[in-house]
C-alpha positions as a printed Julia matrix, in Angstrom:
604×3 Matrix{Float64}:
  -4.07   12.56   10.33
  -2.43   15.33    8.4
   0.51   16.23    6.23
   3.54   18.41    6.74
   6.52   19.86    4.94
   9.69   21.45    6.25
  13.25   22.38    5.6
  16.22   22.86    7.91
  19.67   24.39    7.54
  18.71   25.65    4.1
  18.02   29.14    2.8
  14.27   29.56    3.07
  12.1    29.36    0.0
   9.89   32.31   -0.77
   6.55   32.04    0.96
   4.89   31.53   -2.42
   7.2    28.66   -3.4
   6.92   27.06    0.03
   3.12   27.25   -0.03
   3.12   25.73   -3.5
   5.09   22.72   -2.24
   2.9    22.48    0.84
  -0.23   22.52   -1.33
   0.9    19.3    -3.03
  -0.28   17.58    0.16
  -3.4    19.67    0.75
  -5.62   16.57    0.41
  -3.97   15.18    3.55
  -5.27   18.09    5.61
  -7.93   20.37    4.15
  -9.07   21.9     7.46
  -6.2    24.25    8.32
  -2.87   25.35    6.89
  -0.14   26.86    9.04
   3.47   27.98    8.58
   6.2    28.73   11.12
   9.69   29.86   10.19
  12.98   31.33   11.27
  15.88   32.4     9.11
  16.94   28.82    8.21
  13.92   26.73    9.26
  10.46   26.42    7.71
   7.62   24.26    8.99
   4.38   23.92    7.04
   1.28   21.98    8.0
  -2.01   20.81    6.45
  -4.44   19.71    9.13
  -7.2    17.11    9.03
  -8.88   17.95   12.34
  -9.78   14.85   14.38
  -9.2    15.73   18.04
  -9.94   19.26   19.26
 -11.39   20.98   16.22
 -10.62   24.44   17.61
  -7.6    26.68   17.04
  -6.04   25.07   20.12
  -5.22   22.1    17.91
  -3.68   24.05   15.04
  -0.13   23.37   13.9
   2.77   24.06   13.73
   2.51   24.19   17.52
   4.98   25.66   20.01
   5.5    24.2    23.46
   4.29   26.36   26.38
   7.69   27.95   27.04
   8.63   28.14   23.37
  11.5    25.64   23.57
  10.06   23.3    20.92
   8.13   23.66   17.69
   6.24   20.57   16.47
   4.47   19.31   13.38
   2.78   15.97   13.92
   0.87   13.57   11.67
  -1.08   10.77   13.3
  -2.9     9.95   16.53
  -1.57    9.28   20.03
  -4.05    6.97   21.72
  -2.56    7.18   25.21
  -2.14   10.95   25.29
  -4.75   11.51   28.02
  -2.94    8.96   30.2
   0.31   10.83   29.54
  -1.3    14.06   30.72
  -1.95   12.43   34.08
   1.78   11.69   34.41
   2.84   15.24   33.61
   2.85   18.15   36.08
  -0.3    20.24   36.03
  -0.36   22.59   33.11
  -2.91   24.99   31.78
  -3.79   23.17   28.58
  -5.48   25.28   25.93
  -7.37   22.3    24.49
  -7.51   18.51   24.34
  -5.43   17.67   21.26
  -2.72   15.01   21.37
  -0.34   17.47   19.72
  -0.56   19.74   22.74
   0.14   16.78   25.01
   3.32   16.09   23.03
   4.53   19.7    23.37
   4.06   19.61   27.15
   5.77   16.22   27.44
   8.78   17.5    25.48
   9.39   20.22   28.05
   9.22   17.78   30.96
  10.78   14.6    29.56
  12.83   15.72   26.58
  12.6    14.3    23.07
  13.55   10.64   23.37
  11.6     9.85   26.54
   8.55   11.55   25.07
   8.72    9.54   21.85
   9.23    6.29   23.76
   6.09    7.05   25.79
   3.82    7.48   22.77
   1.41    4.67   21.82
  -0.13    5.43   18.48
   0.72    6.17   14.89
   2.89    9.16   14.22
   5.38   11.04   12.14
   6.98   13.88   14.08
   9.25   16.8    13.27
  10.56   18.68   16.29
  12.7    21.81   16.24
  14.59   22.64   19.44
  14.84   26.43   19.48
  17.6    26.34   22.11
  20.02   23.88   20.5
  18.97   24.67   16.93
  18.53   20.93   16.22
  15.88   19.14   14.19
  14.51   15.72   15.17
  12.45   13.45   12.93
  10.7    10.38   14.38
   8.33    7.72   13.09
   6.05    5.29   14.92
   7.23    1.77   15.77
   5.12    0.09   13.07
   5.7     2.58   10.25
   2.01    3.43    9.92
   2.64    7.09    9.13
   5.13    8.09    6.42
   8.1    10.42    6.83
  10.4    11.17    3.89
  13.43   13.4     3.84
  16.21   14.61    1.61
  19.69   15.19    3.01
  22.5    16.91    1.17
  25.6    18.5     2.71
  23.84   19.18    5.99
  20.69   20.59    4.41
  17.41   18.79    5.1
  13.98   18.77    3.45
  11.27   16.58    4.99
   7.63   15.85    4.18
   4.71   13.44    4.44
   4.93   12.77    0.7
   7.91   11.64   -1.33
   7.02   13.86   -4.28
   7.1    16.97   -2.1
  10.74   16.34   -1.2
  11.6    15.47   -4.8
   9.98   18.7    -6.05
  12.05   20.9    -3.72
  14.73   22.94   -5.51
  17.43   21.08   -3.58
  16.38   17.68   -5.01
  14.5    18.54   -8.19
  17.35   17.24  -10.34
  18.3    14.28   -8.12
  19.41   11.27  -10.14
  17.93    7.81   -9.81
  19.75    5.48   -7.43
  19.96    2.29   -9.51
  20.45    0.01   -6.5
  17.2     1.28   -4.91
  15.45    1.21   -8.28
  16.31   -2.47   -8.59
  14.99   -3.01   -5.07
  11.73   -1.32   -6.06
  11.38   -3.41   -9.19
  11.9    -6.66   -7.28
   9.92   -5.77   -4.12
   7.31   -3.53   -5.8
   7.63   -0.66   -3.31
  10.3     1.53   -1.71
  11.15    0.01    1.69
  12.45    2.34    4.38
  15.06    3.77    4.69
  15.46    4.06    0.92
  14.42    6.53   -1.74
  14.62    5.88   -5.48
  16.48    9.17   -5.99
  19.93    9.95   -4.62
  19.81   11.95   -1.42
  16.19   11.01   -0.65
  15.32    8.61    2.14
  12.73    7.59    4.73
  12.75    7.52    8.49
  12.49    3.86    9.46
   9.72    2.5    11.7
  10.74    3.06   15.31
  13.59    5.42   14.38
  14.69    8.83   15.63
  16.97   10.96   13.45
  18.6    14.07   14.87
  20.17   16.76   12.68
  22.53   19.15   14.41
  22.84   22.84   13.71
  26.12   22.02   11.97
  24.38   19.57    9.63
  25.43   16.27   11.21
  22.98   13.36   11.14
  22.54   10.92   14.05
  20.08    8.0    13.87
  18.92    5.5    16.49
  16.05    3.06   16.97
  13.7     3.39   19.95
  11.75    0.2    19.09
  12.4    -2.82   16.92
  10.49   -6.09   16.69
  12.36   -8.82   18.6
  12.92  -12.37   17.3
  14.55  -13.99   20.34
  11.35  -14.58   22.32
  11.03  -17.89   24.17
   8.58  -17.41   27.06
   5.34  -17.83   25.12
   1.77  -18.26   26.29
   1.11  -21.77   24.99
  -2.36  -22.44   26.43
  -4.94  -21.55   23.77
  -7.57  -20.21   26.17
  -5.07  -18.11   28.1
  -3.53  -16.78   24.89
  -6.9   -15.79   23.52
  -7.81  -14.03   26.78
  -4.48  -12.18   26.85
  -4.83  -10.95   23.3
  -8.54  -10.19   23.55
  -7.97   -7.85   26.5
  -5.24   -5.92   24.69
  -7.21   -5.81   21.44
 -10.39   -4.65   23.11
  -8.47   -1.87   24.83
  -6.88   -0.78   21.56
 -10.18   -0.72   19.69
 -11.65    1.37   22.5
  -8.72    3.8    22.34
  -9.1     4.16   18.6
 -12.82    4.94   18.75
 -12.05    8.28   20.41
 -12.72   11.05   17.91
 -14.34   14.47   17.67
 -15.55   13.7    14.14
 -17.64   10.89   12.62
 -15.97    7.47   12.71
 -16.66    4.15   11.0
 -14.84    1.01    9.88
 -13.91   -0.92    6.76
 -15.55   -4.35    6.53
 -14.42   -7.14    4.22
 -15.27  -10.82    4.08
 -12.05  -11.98    5.73
 -11.11  -12.33    9.39
  -9.31   -9.18   10.57
 -11.72   -6.37    9.71
 -14.8    -8.33   10.89
 -12.99   -8.9    14.19
 -12.25   -5.17   14.49
 -15.91   -4.4    13.75
 -17.16   -6.98   16.26
 -15.11   -5.43   19.07
 -15.96   -1.88   17.99
 -19.69   -2.68   17.9
 -19.61   -3.52   21.62
 -18.3    -0.05   22.4
 -20.12    1.89   19.7
 -23.44    0.24   18.78
 -24.11    2.91   16.13
 -20.91    2.05   14.2
 -21.28    2.25   10.41
 -19.18    0.08    8.11
 -18.03    0.37    4.5
 -17.54   -2.35    1.89
 -16.75   -2.6    -1.81
 -18.27   -5.19   -4.15
 -17.52   -6.08   -7.77
 -18.71   -8.37  -10.55
 -15.53  -10.46  -10.32
 -16.44  -13.77   -8.69
 -12.8   -14.4    -7.79
 -12.22  -11.05   -6.08
 -15.65  -10.06   -4.76
 -16.18  -10.66   -1.06
 -19.11   -8.32   -0.5
 -21.64  -11.11    0.08
 -19.66  -12.44    3.03
 -19.01   -8.88    4.28
 -22.76   -8.29    4.22
 -23.29  -11.49    6.22
 -20.97  -10.14    8.91
 -22.7    -6.75    8.88
 -26.1    -8.38    9.32
 -24.9   -10.77   12.03
 -23.33   -7.88   13.95
 -26.33   -5.62   13.26
 -24.15   -2.94   11.72
 -25.31   -0.33    9.24
 -23.4    -1.2     6.08
 -22.63    1.08    3.14
 -21.94   -1.19    0.18
 -20.71    0.12   -3.17
 -20.97   -2.52   -5.87
 -19.32   -1.73   -9.2
 -18.9    -3.64  -12.42
 -15.54   -3.84  -14.19
 -16.19   -0.81  -16.42
 -17.26    1.32  -13.47
 -14.2     0.35  -11.43
 -11.88    1.06  -14.32
 -13.41    4.52  -14.71
 -11.76    5.38  -11.39
  -8.36    4.06  -12.48
  -6.72    7.42  -13.22
  -8.18    8.95  -10.07
  -6.83    6.14   -7.89
  -3.41    6.01   -9.56
  -3.11    9.78   -8.99
  -2.85    8.97   -5.28
   0.53    7.28   -5.86
   2.89   10.06   -4.85
   5.82    7.65   -4.85
   6.78    4.48   -6.73
   4.4     1.79   -5.49
   3.07   -1.31   -7.24
   0.08   -2.7    -5.37
  -2.93   -2.8    -7.68
  -5.29   -3.21   -4.74
  -4.79    0.56   -4.53
  -7.98    0.79   -6.62
 -10.44   -0.96   -4.24
  -8.67    0.67   -1.28
  -9.13    4.05   -2.9
 -12.79    3.31   -3.65
 -13.67    2.11   -0.15
 -11.94    5.23    1.22
 -13.95    7.4    -1.18
 -17.13    5.68   -0.03
 -16.29    6.07    3.65
 -15.41    9.76    3.3
 -18.98   10.5     2.24
 -20.07    9.66    5.79
 -17.07    9.74    8.14
 -13.61   11.25    8.58
 -12.04    8.31   10.44
 -12.19    4.58    9.59
 -10.83    1.57   11.46
  -9.08   -1.11    9.4
  -7.92   -4.69    9.95
  -4.42   -4.25    8.52
  -1.61   -5.93   10.44
  -3.42   -9.1    11.48
  -1.92  -11.2     8.68
   1.64  -10.24    9.59
   1.28  -10.68   13.35
  -0.62  -13.96   13.2
   0.81  -15.67   10.11
  -2.11  -15.17    7.76
  -0.28  -15.54    4.47
   0.26  -18.82    2.67
   3.97  -18.06    2.35
   4.51  -18.6     6.1
   3.56  -22.25    5.75
   5.06  -22.45    2.27
   8.5   -21.98    3.81
   7.77  -23.81    7.05
   6.62  -27.05    5.41
  10.0   -27.34    3.68
  11.92  -27.49    6.96
  11.68  -31.29    6.93
  13.91  -31.4     3.84
  16.79  -29.47    5.43
  18.44  -32.62    6.76
  18.53  -34.19    3.29
  21.76  -34.05    1.24
  21.91  -31.17   -1.23
  21.71  -33.4    -4.37
  18.55  -35.04   -3.06
  16.97  -31.69   -2.2
  17.68  -30.37   -5.68
  16.25  -33.53   -7.23
  13.04  -33.21   -5.22
  12.75  -29.56   -6.23
  13.31  -30.38   -9.91
  10.78  -33.21   -9.98
   8.14  -31.11   -8.24
   8.78  -28.19  -10.6
   8.11  -30.42  -13.62
   5.13  -32.17  -12.06
   3.31  -29.33  -10.22
   5.18  -26.06  -10.99
   6.45  -26.23   -7.41
   3.1   -26.28   -5.66
   4.51  -28.66   -3.02
   8.01  -27.32   -2.4
   9.75  -24.01   -2.94
  13.23  -22.63   -3.55
  14.22  -23.31    0.07
  15.38  -26.72   -1.14
  18.0   -25.26   -3.49
  19.0   -22.06   -1.68
  21.47  -21.64    1.14
  19.28  -19.3     3.22
  15.69  -19.53    4.4
  15.46  -15.76    4.17
  16.33  -15.83    0.49
  13.56  -18.33   -0.2
  11.18  -16.1     1.75
  12.27  -13.0    -0.19
  11.81  -14.8    -3.51
   8.14  -15.36   -2.69
   7.62  -11.58   -2.77
   9.26  -10.85   -6.09
   6.98  -11.0    -9.13
   9.45   -9.52  -11.64
  11.52  -12.37  -13.08
  15.23  -11.82  -13.64
  14.67  -12.8   -17.29
  12.31   -9.89  -17.92
  14.11   -7.51  -15.58
  17.38   -7.94  -17.47
  15.61   -7.46  -20.8
  13.67   -4.37  -19.73
  16.53   -2.73  -17.79
  19.83   -4.26  -18.97
  21.82   -1.61  -17.08
  20.56   -3.13  -13.84
  21.77   -6.66  -14.59
  24.94   -6.3   -12.53
  23.65   -3.73  -10.04
  23.52   -5.0    -6.45
  20.69   -4.2    -4.08
  21.52   -1.45   -1.55
  23.8    -2.46    1.32
  21.21   -1.58    3.94
  18.59   -3.98    2.58
  18.63   -6.62    5.32
  14.96   -7.45    5.96
  15.38  -11.08    4.88
  18.92  -11.58    6.2
  17.94  -13.83    9.07
  19.78  -16.92   10.28
  18.72  -20.42    9.26
  17.01  -22.47   11.92
  15.48  -25.92   12.26
  13.08  -24.71   14.96
   9.61  -23.86   13.62
   8.84  -21.25   16.28
  12.12  -19.47   15.6
  11.51  -19.55   11.85
   8.05  -18.05   12.35
   9.53  -15.24   14.43
  12.11  -14.49   11.76
   9.47  -14.53    9.04
   7.05  -12.37   11.04
   9.7    -9.71   11.55
  10.58   -9.79    7.85
   6.9    -9.43    6.92
   6.51   -6.61    9.44
   9.32   -4.57    7.88
   8.7    -5.85    4.35
   5.27   -6.64    2.93
   3.36   -4.86    5.71
   5.14   -1.59    4.94
   3.94   -1.83    1.36
   0.37   -2.4     2.54
   0.53    0.53    4.96
   1.84    2.82    2.25
  -1.02    1.8    -0.04
  -3.62    2.43    2.65
  -2.13    5.78    3.65
  -1.92    7.0     0.05
  -5.42    5.85   -0.94
  -7.14    7.09    2.21
  -5.37   10.42    2.54
  -6.07   11.23   -1.1
  -9.69   11.23    0.13
  -8.86   13.17    3.33
  -9.76   10.11    5.4
  -7.87    8.95    8.49
  -7.42    5.17    8.77
  -6.59    3.65   12.14
  -5.19    0.13   12.61
  -5.93   -1.45   16.02
  -3.77   -4.51   15.28
  -0.73   -2.23   15.16
  -1.21   -0.36   18.41
   1.91   -0.94   20.48
   0.05   -2.72   23.29
  -1.55   -5.12   20.77
   1.74   -5.88   19.02
   3.43   -6.63   22.32
   0.53   -8.86   23.42
   0.65  -10.7    20.1
   4.38  -11.33   20.41
   3.81  -13.15   23.72
   1.61  -15.79   22.1
   3.02  -19.08   20.84
   3.22  -18.92   17.01
   2.07  -22.54   16.83
  -1.36  -21.51   18.13
  -1.82  -19.72   14.83
   0.05  -21.83   12.3
   0.43  -25.44   13.48
  -0.47  -28.01   10.87
  -0.64  -25.49    8.06
  -3.36  -23.36    9.67
  -3.38  -19.58    9.26
  -4.47  -17.11   11.94
  -6.2   -19.92   13.82
  -6.44  -17.97   17.08
  -8.01  -14.97   15.37
 -10.44  -17.26   13.56
 -11.43  -18.78   16.89
 -11.98  -15.3    18.34
 -14.12  -14.26   15.37
 -16.2   -17.45   15.63
 -16.96  -16.6    19.26
 -18.15  -13.15   18.21
 -20.06  -14.32   15.11
 -20.83  -18.04   15.56
 -23.39  -18.09   12.75
 -20.76  -17.53   10.04
 -18.38  -20.44    9.55
 -14.8   -20.11    8.35
 -14.78  -21.1     4.69
 -11.01  -21.64    4.61
 -10.42  -19.09    1.87
  -7.72  -16.43    2.01
  -9.21  -13.25    0.64
  -7.25  -10.4    -0.84
  -8.44   -6.87   -1.55
  -7.67   -6.89   -5.25
  -8.9    -6.61   -8.84
  -8.58   -8.78  -11.99
  -5.76   -6.69  -13.41
  -4.57   -9.39  -15.84
  -7.77   -9.21  -17.89
  -8.13   -5.46  -17.44
  -4.75   -4.81  -19.09
  -5.91   -6.91  -22.05
  -9.18   -5.0   -22.25
 -10.15   -1.6   -20.87
  -6.73   -0.54  -19.59
  -4.75   -1.51  -22.69
  -4.56    2.09  -24.02
  -3.04    3.29  -20.75
  -0.37    0.61  -20.81
   0.32    1.23  -24.49
   0.85    4.88  -23.58
   3.28    3.77  -20.86
   5.31    1.86  -23.46
   5.72    5.07  -25.46
   6.37    7.54  -22.63
   8.2     5.67  -19.86
  11.46    5.12  -21.81
  11.56    8.88  -22.48
  11.57    9.77  -18.77
  13.56    6.67  -17.76
  16.19    6.11  -20.5
  17.51    2.93  -18.88
  14.32    1.13  -19.99
  14.54   -0.74  -23.28
  11.48    0.33  -25.25
  11.51   -2.68  -27.57
  11.64   -5.08  -24.62
   8.84   -3.19  -22.87
   6.72   -3.4   -26.01
   7.47   -7.13  -26.18
   6.44   -7.61  -22.55
   3.1    -5.87  -23.03
   2.45   -7.82  -26.23
   3.19  -11.14  -24.5
   0.66  -10.28  -21.81
  -2.06   -8.97  -24.12
  -1.74  -12.02  -26.37
  -2.14  -14.3   -23.37
   1.29  -15.91  -23.7
   2.23  -14.93  -20.14
   0.61  -13.26  -17.16
   2.87  -10.23  -16.68
   0.54   -7.96  -14.72
   3.0    -7.58  -11.84
   6.06   -6.37  -13.77
   3.84   -4.22  -16.0
   2.16   -2.5   -13.06
   5.5    -2.17  -11.27
   6.82   -0.24  -14.26
   3.55    1.72  -14.42
   4.25    2.83  -10.85
   7.34    4.7   -12.07
   5.26    7.1   -14.16
């Protein structure tokens, strides 16, 4: 896990200026810094050494015959298997980066990338053709941002590094992407909030020619047309368990100390249970608070004790947690509005005191339908056959009676995907138009298609559509939060649920084994019960979060008051009077506006 910076087809920066930009990501890799350059190419690298701690693992790294130069952020879990498939070479060390450089010479760029199972962001310069290739792993675990202007390219592991480059320092805000950020609360790939800035998409390869042309293609994309499912519960569990066990084993390989995050939910305890079998000395890390609604440390401790794991538990009261607010928010190197950044930052800070690598349970909710919104949309399928007037009447009556606890906007919208998308947006059009009136008639970017899936009356098909949308939507936001919070602490986080072999095994399993009858992640819950039978499922969906609503009214009020004064100065499209009104409405308890307020805070 590391960070890199580069530029291509541009006049090189001075070494001092380039190092200054590279240093913006020094927290991502404090163990080694390297630079490689030619007349119109510069590669810079900050290394967090995980595999092969010697100079043999240093980057930028050239392939044995000098044809390729590589900077690589991530981990390739099958790289030793790939070495067995390559002709015998005299390897200098045992890093996965060196495996990649050898594979490039034998297989070329695309075949090499397709062979990788892991998390990665790659920049590859072909010294023969003079071309640059950027590639990102199939799940989007590792970030890769770039700026592209008239054939010139700047790329980096952090958005702010690209934005700070002289080529993009004065880039204007793209209002269509800004509106997307405000409604989705993060910047989905391939977009950047500033004109000319973008992201490599999960599973995408982008090639830039010496002449400055850009060519993009996908090497992996989640399918939604699957029909041949494993429908037997026992067989499905066995199929997934084998893949998951293998992935956890792969991700325990490290030359530095390794542990795991442990919450009171389902996914991270399952990761820890499988990891314990392979590493009995595994240490786990948990955060506790004095918020009864958000604290799950008691249940996390129950899992730790049942699995006989050494647990590091950091329990903080509200004042203590808020004292880390500025420190945690400083990890947001791009617009992002997920206030669970604070506990994620704190558990990463705790883990870093003891380990350099931590396993996490992220991805389980998306693959196995763990969120309430899956069933929230699915349960409304039965109304699709009703005439439109009747559907609207049912929706209206339920809105008055229960604030739509029983039905959602699927009854009044033409597309299931639109109803799904609405469940993610916490910034009402009323407030959005008041705060940013210039955006009222701005359309979302043309390439935003995550929720543009076809209507269906088949529950399995709907679940596949929704899973893919979550995979490229909400999950990307979660992964960005985890990467930002952990790497600010120079901690590598690995996600076994998102290893390619695990994803592909999960896609083979009948969705109804997880969600039938309104259940969530039923198969994973069954697996966890087998591993820890003494702890019963309490039926609660836990989220890694904080009581931000009350915090804004109390300890954090000065920070949000400061935002009201300063944000309209740097973002003139924001109506200061409306922003002041929004904060006042929240502080006075008239409305709960934590989401739009924090979304605007993320623009600072």
